[in-house]
Structures are given as structure tokens and as C-alpha cells.
N, C-alpha and C positions, 0 to 999 in steps of 0.2 A: 414752704419757705419762699418768701418773695425777695429775690436778689435785686439790689439797687443797681441802676445803670452806672457805668463808669465813664467819665468824660475827661479827655485831655483838654486843658484850657491854657491859653497863653496870657501872660501879664507883662506889659511893656514897662520897663524901668527907664524912663527918659529923663536923664539928669544933665542939666546944663546950667551954667552960671550959678552953681551952688544950690539949685532948686530941682525938685522932682515933680513930674506931672501926675496928678490924680484926677479922677472924674467921679461924679456922683451918679449913682444909678437912677434912671428916670422913673417918674411915677408910672404905675401900671406894670412895671417889670418885676421879676422876682428880685427880692432884696432891695426894693425901691427905697431910696433915701440914704443908703449906705455908700460910702466912698470906697474906691478901689484903684489899683493900678489898671490902666485901660488895657483891654484885650478881649478875648472871647474863646468860644468853643472851637476846637479843631475839627475840620471835616475829614472824613476818612481818606480822601484823595490828596490831601495836602500835607506838606512838611510843617513843622513848628514855625519855621521862619516864614513860610508862605502864609500861614494862619495869622501870624503877628502882623504882617504887612497888610493883609486883607482887612482884618478887624480894625486896625487903626485908621485905615482909609474909610471904612464904612462908618465907624463911630465918630471920628474926629475930622475926617477929611485931610489927614496928614500922611505924608510919605516918610518912611524911615529906612535906615539900614539896621539890620540885626547884627550887633557887634559880638555878643557872647552870651552864652547860657550861664546865668548866675546861680540858679538853684531850682530844685524841684521839690515840692512837698505835696503830700496827700491829705485831703480834708474830707471828712464824711459829714454830709448834711442829712436831714431826714429823708429827702427825696432822691439823693444820688451821692456818689463818691466822685470827687474831682481830683485829678492829678494836675497840679498847677505848676506851670513852667514859667519862671521869671527870667525874662530876656532883656539884657541891656541893649537899648536902641539909641541910635543917633538920629536926630531930627533933620530931614531934608527939606521940610516945608518951613517957610518963614513964620515966626511966631504970630505975626499979624494975620496970617491966613488960616489959623486954626479955627474951625467952626464946628460947633456941636450939632451933628445931624440928628441926634436923638433928643435934643432939647434939654439935656442935663447940664449941670455946671461942671466946669473944669477949674483947677487951681494949680498954680506953680507954688510949691511950698518948700521951705527949708526942711531937710530931713527930720530935724528935732521937732518940727511942728506936726509931723504925721500923727503923733499920739493925741493931738487935739481934735482929730477927725474921727468920726464913727466909721472906721474901716471894717470891711468884712473880716471875719476871724482869720482866714489864712493870710490875707493881706496885712493884717495887724501883726501876725507872727513874723512875717518877712520884714515888715517895716522896723520892728524893734531891732532885729539883727542888722538891717541895712544902716540904721543910725549908728550903731557901734562900728560897723565896717567902714562907713564914710569917715568917721572921726579918725580911725586908724589910717585909712587911706590918705586922708588930707594931711596927716602928720608924717606920712611916708613910712609907716611901720607895719605894712601888711603886703602880702603877695596876692593881689587880685582875688579871684574866687576861691583859692585854697584857704585863705584866711576867712572868707565869708562862710565856707562850709563848716569850719570849726566853730564859728559863732552860732550858726543855726543849729 
């Protein structure tokens, strides 16, 4: 029996001015052409927060503060199992300074537009719940991530 490797992966939820940041996976990479919340695989020596900051600097050239852990979900691919940690981040870099170091596209999109993008399956699962959560949050009828956990 061949056991699949398990990876902890971070995904940054950067939400400002009513929009969230997503990026397209570059050509030649695994899952090329799919959209995702930016982030990446955690190294054994780093915390989730450190991973998030490192990945966003490497991928997008941006600095962030990790504000809170929103949700964790597990997703099984053919090649591996990922434990995906969605972390709400605040941007420390000016929007004009964001540069894709990997050559992929980035977009600032309204949460309700997320379903128009070909998101990776775990990102799509989170996005659907995030849309509902933001609607409730914007109306002032939810308690931060307690409500998000119920939706997910």
C-alpha cells in the first residue's frame, strides 16, 4: 500500500476595499491555470504564520501581517493530501508594488465573483463559505470565525 504524503499548506485571505486577492497558478506548475488564494507549502522548521509571510513574499513580493486563522480543511488529491490553512492577512505593501515573481496573473475580485474563476477544489469550497460569511459580516450579523466555522 502506497501512502500519500501529507502537506500543510497556507492560503492567504487578503480582503480590502471589499475585494479579495487571488492568483492564477503559472504554466508549468502543478494545477497550472487554476486560481487560488495565494500561499504555499509549509516547511518543517516554520510556523504557519512564517510560512504565509514567506510564501507571499516569494510569490507576490508583498509583506503581510497574519491577523487570524479562519479555517482549516483537508483535501485529497491523486498525488497527496493537503491540510489547507486559510489565514486572514492584512497587506503591508502598497497595492502598486505587488509584482508577480512567478509570472502568473493576480486579481482583486469581489467575493461574489470568486465563483466565476476556475478555483482549485479546496479553494472553491472555502470561497463559497467565505461569500456567505462576508455577506453576514458586512450586515453585522456574525461573530468572526465562529460563524465561518458553522458555514463551512
